[in-house]
LUMDREN-742268 format. One record per residue (C-alpha): residue number from 1; residue in one letter; x, y, z negated. Coordinates in pm, 1 decimal. Layout:
{num NUM&residuo A&x X&y Y&z Z}
...
END
This chain:
{num 1&residuo X&x 495.7&y 7383.1&z 313.9}
{num 2&residuo X&x 535.8&y 7054.3&z 122.4}
{num 3&residuo X&x 851.9&y 6953.8&z -40.1}
{num 4&residuo X&x 1013.1&y 6625.6&z 43.0}
{num 5&residuo X&x 1024.3&y 6517.5&z -317.7}
{num 6&residuo X&x 645.5&y 6526.7&z -341.4}
{num 7&residuo X&x 611.0&y 6261.7&z -68.1}
{num 8&residuo X&x 845.9&y 6022.4&z -236.0}
{num 9&residuo X&x 683.1&y 5750.9&z -441.4}
{num 10&residuo X&x 838.4&y 5636.4&z -761.3}
{num 11&residuo X&x 938.7&y 5265.8&z -771.6}
{num 12&residuo X&x 826.6&y 5229.2&z -1131.6}
{num 13&residuo X&x 462.5&y 5246.8&z -1023.7}
{num 14&residuo X&x 508.8&y 4955.8&z -781.3}
{num 15&residuo X&x 675.2&y 4734.4&z -1038.2}
{num 16&residuo X&x 374.5&y 4738.5&z -1265.9}
{num 17&residuo X&x 94.9&y 4504.3&z -1167.5}
{num 18&residuo X&x -128.7&y 4246.7&z -1338.0}
{num 19&residuo X&x 86.7&y 3947.8&z -1238.7}
{num 20&residuo X&x 364.8&y 3806.7&z -1447.6}
{num 21&residuo X&x 694.4&y 3720.2&z -1286.5}
{num 22&residuo X&x 755.3&y 3349.8&z -1224.0}
{num 23&residuo X&x 973.4&y 3188.1&z -1481.9}
{num 24&residuo X&x 1248.4&y 2971.1&z -1345.7}
{num 25&residuo X&x 1245.7&y 2607.6&z -1455.5}
{num 26&residuo X&x 1582.7&y 2504.3&z -1595.1}
{num 27&residuo X&x 1770.2&y 2241.7&z -1395.6}
{num 28&residuo X&x 1778.6&y 2010.8&z -1694.2}
{num 29&residuo X&x 1398.6&y 1963.1&z -1688.4}
{num 30&residuo X&x 1299.0&y 1600.2&z -1622.3}
{num 31&residuo X&x 1167.4&y 1537.0&z -1274.3}
{num 32&residuo X&x 874.5&y 1312.4&z -1200.9}
{num 33&residuo X&x 976.2&y 985.5&z -1041.7}
{num 34&residuo X&x 766.9&y 763.2&z -820.8}
{num 35&residuo X&x 660.2&y 434.0&z -970.2}
{num 36&residuo X&x 875.2&y 147.5&z -849.3}
{num 37&residuo X&x 715.8&y -147.4&z -674.3}
{num 38&residuo X&x 721.3&y -484.3&z -839.7}
{num 39&residuo X&x 984.1&y -717.1&z -695.5}
{num 40&residuo X&x 854.8&y -975.6&z -449.9}
{num 41&residuo X&x 780.6&y -1320.8&z -586.3}
{num 42&residuo X&x 927.7&y -1636.4&z -433.7}
{num 43&residuo X&x 596.0&y -1709.7&z -261.4}
{num 44&residuo X&x 581.2&y -1359.4&z -111.8}
{num 45&residuo X&x 943.4&y -1384.3&z 4.9}
{num 46&residuo X&x 868.4&y -1719.1&z 170.1}
{num 47&residuo X&x 643.7&y -1543.8&z 425.0}
{num 48&residuo X&x 940.1&y -1401.7&z 615.7}
{num 49&residuo X&x 960.8&y -1574.4&z 952.7}
{num 50&residuo X&x 660.7&y -1803.0&z 893.2}
{num 51&residuo X&x 392.3&y -1841.2&z 1162.0}
{num 52&residuo X&x 54.6&y -1680.1&z 1094.2}
{num 53&residuo X&x -192.8&y -1930.2&z 947.9}
{num 54&residuo X&x -495.7&y -1697.3&z 966.4}
{num 55&residuo X&x -501.3&y -1684.0&z 1346.4}
{num 56&residuo X&x -794.3&y -1443.0&z 1364.9}
{num 57&residuo X&x -907.8&y -1315.0&z 1707.5}
{num 58&residuo X&x -676.7&y -1011.7&z 1661.9}
{num 59&residuo X&x -364.6&y -1220.1&z 1583.5}
{num 60&residuo X&x -34.2&y -1106.7&z 1738.6}
{num 61&residuo X&x 137.7&y -1446.4&z 1671.5}
{num 62&residuo X&x 460.5&y -1265.6&z 1574.8}
{num 63&residuo X&x 645.1&y -1439.2&z 1286.9}
{num 64&residuo X&x 855.2&y -1123.5&z 1236.3}
{num 65&residuo X&x 545.9&y -940.4&z 1102.8}
{num 66&residuo X&x 420.2&y -1220.4&z 875.9}
{num 67&residuo X&x 344.7&y -1131.6&z 512.1}
{num 68&residuo X&x 172.7&y -1305.6&z 223.1}
{num 69&residuo X&x -200.5&y -1216.7&z 227.4}
{num 70&residuo X&x -372.2&y -1226.8&z -111.5}
{num 71&residuo X&x -732.1&y -1339.3&z -144.5}
{num 72&residuo X&x -1003.4&y -1071.9&z -170.9}
{num 73&residuo X&x -1228.8&y -1293.1&z -383.3}
{num 74&residuo X&x -1302.2&y -1215.3&z -748.3}
{num 75&residuo X&x -1306.9&y -1587.4&z -825.5}
{num 76&residuo X&x -939.2&y -1602.3&z -724.3}
{num 77&residuo X&x -839.4&y -1333.6&z -974.2}
{num 78&residuo X&x -884.3&y -1017.8&z -768.8}
{num 79&residuo X&x -1017.1&y -716.9&z -955.2}
{num 80&residuo X&x -1012.6&y -339.0&z -955.5}
{num 81&residuo X&x -645.0&y -253.1&z -910.4}
{num 82&residuo X&x -543.0&y -620.5&z -933.9}
{num 83&residuo X&x -429.2&y -862.6&z -668.3}
{num 84&residuo X&x -530.7&y -1226.3&z -672.4}
{num 85&residuo X&x -280.2&y -1487.4&z -788.7}
{num 86&residuo X&x -10.0&y -1567.3&z -535.4}
{num 87&residuo X&x -125.8&y -1927.9&z -512.9}
{num 88&residuo X&x -457.0&y -1801.3&z -370.1}
{num 89&residuo X&x -326.1&y -1659.0&z -46.0}
{num 90&residuo X&x -202.1&y -1741.2&z 301.0}
{num 91&residuo X&x 52.1&y -1639.6&z 564.0}
{num 92&residuo X&x -75.9&y -1370.2&z 797.9}
{num 93&residuo X&x 71.3&y -1148.8&z 1067.9}
{num 94&residuo X&x 37.2&y -771.2&z 1042.7}
{num 95&residuo X&x -272.8&y -759.7&z 1265.5}
{num 96&residuo X&x -454.8&y -1038.5&z 1077.7}
{num 97&residuo X&x -364.6&y -886.1&z 740.1}
{num 98&residuo X&x -504.9&y -545.6&z 841.8}
{num 99&residuo X&x -819.4&y -712.9&z 975.2}
{num 100&residuo X&x -856.9&y -915.8&z 654.4}
{num 101&residuo X&x -824.3&y -607.4&z 434.4}
{num 102&residuo X&x -1126.7&y -434.8&z 583.3}
{num 103&residuo X&x -1080.9&y -411.3&z 960.2}
{num 104&residuo X&x -1345.1&y -678.9&z 1018.7}
{num 105&residuo X&x -1636.0&y -449.4&z 925.0}
{num 106&residuo X&x -1895.5&y -458.3&z 1200.5}
{num 107&residuo X&x -1692.8&y -704.5&z 1409.7}
{num 108&residuo X&x -1728.9&y -1028.3&z 1216.2}
{num 109&residuo X&x -1958.2&y -1155.2&z 939.7}
{num 110&residuo X&x -1787.9&y -1179.4&z 600.4}
{num 111&residuo X&x -1881.7&y -1546.8&z 569.9}
{num 112&residuo X&x -1691.8&y -1630.9&z 891.8}
{num 113&residuo X&x -1386.8&y -1435.9&z 772.7}
{num 114&residuo X&x -1397.3&y -1627.1&z 443.3}
{num 115&residuo X&x -1400.7&y -1955.6&z 638.2}
{num 116&residuo X&x -1092.1&y -1847.9&z 837.9}
{num 117&residuo X&x -919.4&y -1751.0&z 511.2}
{num 118&residuo X&x -1004.5&y -2078.3&z 334.2}
{num 119&residuo X&x -859.3&y -2282.4&z 622.9}
{num 120&residuo X&x -546.1&y -2066.4&z 630.3}
{num 121&residuo X&x -507.2&y -2092.1&z 252.6}
{num 122&residuo X&x -520.4&y -2474.0&z 265.3}
{num 123&residuo X&x -256.4&y -2478.4&z 542.0}
{num 124&residuo X&x -33.6&y -2228.0&z 358.3}
{num 125&residuo X&x -57.8&y -2421.0&z 32.2}
{num 126&residuo X&x 62.1&y -2733.5&z 214.1}
{num 127&residuo X&x 362.3&y -2538.5&z 346.9}
{num 128&residuo X&x 436.4&y -2407.8&z -4.5}
{num 129&residuo X&x 424.0&y -2761.6&z -142.0}
{num 130&residuo X&x 675.9&y -2884.1&z 114.7}
{num 131&residuo X&x 903.7&y -2590.7&z 23.5}
{num 132&residuo X&x 873.8&y -2678.3&z -345.2}
{num 133&residuo X&x 716.1&y -2344.6&z -440.5}
{num 134&residuo X&x 386.8&y -2495.4&z -551.1}
{num 135&residuo X&x 311.5&y -2813.2&z -750.7}
END
């Protein structure tokens, strides 16, 4: 007959394994913060409530969703990780802005989209001049 003590396992054998215990990070350790966005410029702020000047076929014509759309052309100052200058942009609703930033692929030739943008930029620059935000 077996004794009960023989069936019992010692806890010291379970405690030993090849893994080290996690070390707790002290509360005083610096935490990583998200990068803050740059503040909006006067031109970008002026887009609030403006009508869309792009008026692409997908336009929702809602001034509440209008933002300042930067040019996607390298000649206007756009580069890898850089936006074009604010002066090289136009007012666009959410739908037109999404379409401009790549939603046109397969639906419209790039040259036609550039024509829409150039017309909208000229109209937006006139509005900025009347507001005194552009010389």
